[in-house]
N, C-alpha and C positions, 0 to 999 in steps of 0.2 A: 702647541703645548702638549708634549707627549704624556700619555697616561699609562702607567705600567699596569699590566693585568696578569691574572693567573692563568702538577703539576705535572725498557723495552722488551726486549723480549728475552725472557729467561727460561731455561729448561735444564734441569739436572745440575746446574752449577749456580753458585751464589752470585747475584749481581753486584756490581761495584760502582763506586761513585768518585767523581773528581770535579774540580772546578777549574775551568780554563781561565785565561788571563782576563777575559771580559766579565768573569763572575758567573757565567752560566753553569748551572749544576747538571751533571751528566751521570746517568746510571747505566752500567752495562756489565755483562759477564763475558769472560773469554770463551769463545766457542770451543766446545768439546770435540773429541775425535768422532763421536757418534752422531752429533747433531750440531750444525753450525747455526747457533741461535744467540741473539744478543738482546740485552735489555737497555733501553735508552730512555732516560727522562731528560728531555732537552729544554733548555732555554727559559730560565725564569726571568732574568733581567733583560737579556738580549732580545727576547721576543716582543718587547715594547717598541719595535720598529715603526716609524711613521710610514703609513701607506701599505703596510704588510698585514694581510688579513688571513685568518685561519678559521675554519668552520667551527661554530659553537654548537655543534652538530645535531640536529634532530634529523634522522633519516625520515624521508617523507612518506606520504600516505599510500595505502594499498600496496605496500611492498616496493614502491618506487623509491629510489634513493636520491635525495638531493645532495650530490657530492660537491656542490659549490656553494659558497656563501661569500658575497661580495666579489665574486669572480675568481676566487682562488680555490683550486680543487684540493682534496685530501685523498689519501689512499686507504682502502679497507683490506685487511688481511683476511682473505677468503680461504686460505689453505690450511688453517688450523695450526697446530703445534706439533713438532718444531716448525718454525717459519721456513718456507721454501726459499730457494736461492733468488727467484725472481722478485718476490716481495721484499726480501732482504736488501737487494741492490736498489730497488725503487725507493725504499725508505731512505737510504743514505743519499741518493741523488736528490730527493726532495729536501732533505735537511741541508744539503749543500746550496740549494737554491734559496731557502728562506733564512738561513743563518747569516748574520752580518759578516762573518769571516769566510763565507763560502765553503768551498771544498776543503780548505785547510783544517777546519775543525773536525770534519769527518776523518780525515787522514790522521790527525793527532790522536783521536779517540781509538780508532781501529788499530793503530799501531802501538798503543800503550800496553805495557805488561806488568806494571806495578801499582795498579789501582787498588785502593783499600776496599774491604768489604763494607757493606752497609746493612743495617738491621732490616729485617723483613717484618711487615705488619702481621699481627696475629689476629685471627677471627675472634671477636669478643665473646666471652663467656660470662655468665651471670650467676649470682647467688639467688636462691628462691625468694629472698626478701627484696631483691632489687626492683625498684619501681619502674613503671613503663617509661616515664620521661628519662630516667637514668639509662635505661637500656637503649633508647633511641639516641641519646647523646653518645653512648659508646659505639653504636653502629656508625654514626656520623664521623666520629674520630677515626674509625677504621677506614672509611671511604676517603677521608681527607689524607690519611697516611699513605694511601696508594698513590696519591698525587694526580694532578690534572695532566693529561697527555698532550704535550706540545710538539711531538715528533712529526706531526703531519700524517701519521699512519695510525688508523684505528685498529687495535690488535684483535678485538673480538667482534665478529660480524653479528649484528642484531637485526633480524628480520621480524618486523612487528606483526606479521601475519602468522607467525609460527605458534603452535600450541604452547601453553604455559609450561608443560613438562620439559619441552625442548629448551626453552629459555632458561629454566632452572639448571639444566645441565651446563649451559654456558656460564651461568653464575658460579657454579662449582669450579669451572676452569679459571675464573677470575681469582677465586680464593687460592687456588693451587699455584697459579703463575705469578701472582702479586705484581702485576704490571700497572702502569699508569692508565687511567680510564677517562672517557669523556662522559657527558651528562646522560646520554641515553643508556650507556653501560651502567652508570651509577644507579639509575632507576631499576634496572633488572636486578642488580646486586642488592639494592635495598629491599625489594620484594622477597628475595631469597632469604635474607637475614632476618626478616620479620615474619616469616611463615609460621614460626613456632610461638607467635604472640597472638592468640585468637581474639584478644580484646582490642587489637589495633587493626583498623581498617585502612587499606592502602588504595590509592587511585592516582593515575597520572595527570599532571597539569603541564600543558605545553604553551609556550609563549612565542609570539611572532612580533618583533619590534622593527622599527625603522630608524635609521640614522644616516644623514647625509646621502639620501638617495638609494641606500642599500638596505636589504632586509636581513634580519638575523633571527635565528631560532634557538630556543633553549627549552629544556624539560626538567622537571623535578618530580619527586614522588610525594604526593600529598598524603598525610596520615591523619587519622581521626580516632581519638580514644578519650573516654571519660568526659564527653561533651566538649572537647577542645580539639582544634585543628593545629597542624604543624606541617613540616616538610623535611625531606631528606634529599641530598643530591650533591653534585659537585659543579663548580664553575670557576672561571678565572677571578670572579669577584666574590668576596666574602659574604656580601648581603644578597646574593642571588642563588643560594643553595639551602643551607640548613635554617629552619625556623623552629624554635622550641614549641612544645605542645602547650600553647597558651592563648591561642586565638579562639574567641567565642564562636565566630561564624566563618564560613568560607569566604564571605565578602571581606572580612577583616584581614584574612590571610592574603587574599589577592591584592588588597590595597597596599599591604606591606611590600609586595614585589613591585607594584606599580610605582611606588615612591622611590624604591631603589633604582629602577630603570630611569626615572626622571633625573636622578643624581648623575647619570652618565649621558644625559642628553638624548636618550632613546625614547621614542614614542611607542607605547604599547598599542598595537593595532588589533591583535586577535589573541584569544585564549581558547584552548581546547581542553575540556575536562572529561576524563573517562569515568567509568563505573568502578565500584569496588572490585578488587582482584581476589580470586579464590585463595584460601590458605592451603589448599591441597597441592603439593608440589608435583603430583602425578596427574593433575587435571589436564584434559585435552581441550579445554576451553581456550579461546583466544582472548587476549586482553582487549577490552573495549577502550580504545585510546581516546575517542572523542564522542562521547554521548551528547555533550553540549558544545556547540561552536559559537562563541560570543565575539562579535566584532565590537570591541570595546570603544573604538573611536566613533561608532554610530549610536551608542547607547548613552542615555543620561545616567547619572549616578543612581537614581532610584530604579530605573529600568534594569541596570546591571545587577543591583541588589536583588530585585525580584527574580531574575533569571538564576542567580546563584542559589537563592532559597529554593526555587523549584528543583534545581539539580540536586541539592542536598536531600530533598524529599524523595527524589527518584533513587538515590543511593540507598536510603534507609529501606525502601521497599524491596530492594534486591537482596537484603540480608536474609530474609525469610525464604527466598527461593532456592531450592536445592540445585547444586551444580550437576551437569550431566555426568553419568558414571564413566570412569576410566575403563578402557578396554582390558579384558582379562585374558590370561594366557590359555585358559581352557575353553575359550569360545570356539564353537564348532565352525569349521570352514564352510560347510554347506548351508549355514544359516545366514540369511542376509541381515542387514542392519534393521533394527526394530523401527516401526513407523512411529512418527511423532504423536504423542498423545494429543487428541484434538483440543483438549482444554489447556495445553501448555502454551505459554506465550512465545511468539516468534522473536528471534534475536533482532535487535536494531543494528543491522550491519550494512545497510545500503546508504549511499550518499543522500538519497531523497528522504530517508527517514530521520536524518539528523536534524536537530533543531537549530537552524541558523538564526542569528540575531537580527538580520535585516538583509535587504537586497544589496547586491554588490554595486559599488559605485565606480565610475570610470577611474582608471589609474591617474594619479596625480602626475604632473610633469616632474621629471627628475630635477631636484634642486642642485645648484652648484655645490661642489664639495666644500664642506666647512673646514676651517682651520687648515688651509693649504692642502686639502685632500686627505687629511689624516682620518682613518676610520677607527672608531672606538669599539673594540671587541669586548663583548660581555659573555 
């Protein structure tokens, strides 16, 4: 039973949209003389192919990238904008492999000259009286309007060990290029768009699930304001991204995601929760992506609740700690970096310092593929 799930590159010219005979929606712009760049939003209905998987992408730990999910790779645009020729051709070759019509769809799109213009999403603006929940909903609408990226090429390279200021520069590029994004890009964009909201605390929540012998990863941006939790993000699934600011505890928010995964026959194996992210867009801090690592399948409901309450307390303690100062232009070259104050706390950045939820257990034998080998992507 197939389950439909959820949507390229533009530079200096307006992207365009068409629908091919299969119903797939495609966005692109004609390449200009100065830069051969195209915007493609591929495959809304046709990407529900049985047996075809695409990464629901979280790039992995310590800068290493897990570029495969369920055995199918995806491409990362490492050359910036405009997209270079090599990345451009690799993107179209990948589309030809994963689209049901093969290379014919790429040839049809690239050869089209009469594609209509499509509207470009605008970064949300607010009135002073706009409430925090309304602002978060406007940000989520903007992220949704960019659409989920089904092209098989991630347009913005996100290295999780980069300082916050560098990641905010990438977020600016996202607003400028208005291209489809994946979930890790949506987290960076969500941080950027909420930096001007000091009453809203932001922190990453990563999920690792299992279905039919394959593992899948997803990430959202948790938010906390006024004593309530919520989330921002993007996914193929409506109930695996935005959560309104209405959950009393972090455990309630996590339970909402766990129930959603169960609806797609995915088993939630592990959750990684980071610390609050600085509101200073020029901060040289790194985002702490996994202050707590919880192996959900090894914890009872009460144990999981206690761990989440402990993490909530840890996040509250961080609010009062000042962030390290950003480097200044007038800093003397002959002066070395200042020594750390003996009384200041050390960063929790080593694998041994993270709080695991339990000892690892042997890998379970790979079960036979369910439903004739079809993989449900979330």
